[in-house]
C-alpha positions in Angstrom: 0.0 0.0 0.0 1.2 3.5 -0.7 1.7 5.4 2.5 0.8 9.0 1.7 2.2 10.3 5.0 5.7 9.1 4.0 6.0 11.5 1.1 5.4 9.0 -1.7 4.3 10.1 -5.2 0.6 10.8 -5.2 -1.3 8.5 -7.5 -4.3 10.2 -9.3 -7.6 8.5 -9.5 -9.9 9.1 -12.5 -13.6 8.8 -11.8 -15.8 8.4 -14.8 -18.5 11.1 -15.2 -22.1 10.1 -14.6 -24.7 10.1 -17.3 -26.2 13.5 -17.9 -23.2 15.5 -16.7 -20.7 17.6 -18.6 -17.8 15.8 -20.2 -14.5 15.7 -18.3 -12.8 13.8 -15.6 -12.3 14.1 -11.8 -9.0 13.4 -10.3 -8.7 12.5 -6.6 -5.2 12.4 -5.1 -4.3 9.7 -2.7 -3.5 12.2 0.0 -7.2 13.4 -0.1 -8.5 9.9 0.2 -6.2 9.3 3.2 -7.2 12.5 4.8 -10.9 11.6 4.5 -10.2 8.2 6.0 -8.3 9.7 8.9 -11.1 12.2 9.7 -13.7 9.3 9.6 -11.6 7.1 11.9 -11.0 10.0 14.4 -14.7 10.5 14.7 -15.3 7.0 16.1 -15.9 6.9 19.8 -13.1 4.9 21.5 -10.3 6.0 19.2 -7.7 7.9 21.1 -5.2 8.5 18.3 -4.1 7.2 14.9 -0.6 5.9 14.0 2.2 4.1 15.6 4.5 5.4 18.4 6.9 7.4 16.1 4.0 8.8 14.0 2.2 9.9 17.2 5.4 11.5 18.5 5.7 13.5 15.3 2.0 14.2 15.4 2.3 15.7 18.9 4.9 18.1 17.6 2.7 19.0 14.7 -0.3 19.5 17.0 1.9 21.9 19.1 2.6 23.8 16.0 -1.1 23.7 15.0 -0.3 21.7 11.8 -2.1 18.5 12.5 -1.7 15.7 9.9 -5.2 14.3 9.4 -3.8 11.3 7.4 -1.4 10.2 10.1 -1.7 6.4 10.6 -3.5 5.9 7.3 -2.2 4.1 4.2 -4.3 4.0 1.0 -4.1 2.2 -2.3 -6.3 3.8 -4.9 -7.2 2.0 -8.1 -9.5 3.0 -11.0 -12.7 2.0 -9.2 -11.6 0.7 -5.8 -9.8 1.9 -2.8 -8.1 -0.1 0.0 -7.3 1.5 3.4 -5.0 0.4 6.2 -5.4 2.3 9.5 -3.5 2.0 12.7 -5.3 3.2 15.9 -4.8 3.6 19.6 -7.9 2.6 21.4 -9.2 4.1 24.7 -9.3 1.8 27.7 -11.7 0.0 28.5 -13.5 -0.3 25.2 -14.0 -3.5 23.2 -11.2 -3.5 20.7 -13.2 -5.6 18.2 -16.1 -3.1 18.5 -13.9 -0.1 18.0 -12.2 -1.7 15.0 -15.5 -2.6 13.4 -16.8 0.9 13.9 -13.7 2.4 12.4 -14.1 0.0 9.4 -17.7 1.0 8.9 -16.9 4.8 9.3 -14.1 4.6 6.7 -16.2 2.5 4.3 -19.1 4.9 4.5 -16.7 7.9 3.9 -15.1 6.3 0.9 -18.5 5.4 -0.7 -20.3 8.7 0.1 -17.5 11.3 -0.1 -15.0 9.8 -2.5 -17.5 7.8 -4.6 -15.4 4.6 -4.8 -16.0 0.9 -4.0 -14.0 -0.2 -1.0 -11.9 -3.4 -1.5 -10.9 -3.6 2.1 -10.3 -1.6 5.3 -7.7 -3.2 7.6 -7.5 -1.9 11.1 -4.5 -2.5 13.4 -4.9 -1.7 17.1 -1.3 -1.1 18.2 -1.8 0.4 21.6 -4.4 1.1 24.3 -4.5 4.5 26.0 -5.1 4.3 29.7 -6.1 7.7 31.0 -4.4 8.7 34.3 -6.1 10.4 37.1 -4.0 13.6 36.7 -4.4 13.8 32.9 -6.1 17.1 32.0 -6.3 18.2 35.6 -3.7 20.9 36.4 -4.6 21.2 40.0 -3.6 18.6 42.5 -5.5 17.8 45.6 -3.6 18.3 48.8 -2.5 15.1 50.6 -3.3 16.6 54.0 -5.7 19.2 55.3 
């Protein structure tokens, strides 16, 4: 699969015009397909982040610079009429990993059909970590140990 986050050459997809429309062609770049898949995956409840450890570390730096990569953790292969997607996720604890993976698969499939207009060959989901929220995460104030 072509990993668009790694700087590979984008492969163009040509979509045939529908009957009754003006002549011409539509080209959808792989990076656009990957971004749509990333947005769809992030919207699923139970998904903490996308990508492996190194990708998340780089993503944290990008987030700090306000340049989030929405296709992080997504690899796509685009053909003439079909698309295949590989996604790597970090799930929240304590969610059912199978349920989250299935919901990610459904969300990406729906986005590819409705937004990109292509048939989906497969959506492979890899759960590579589980995020365990700590008690002090997001809470800047600590309770005193004694009164």
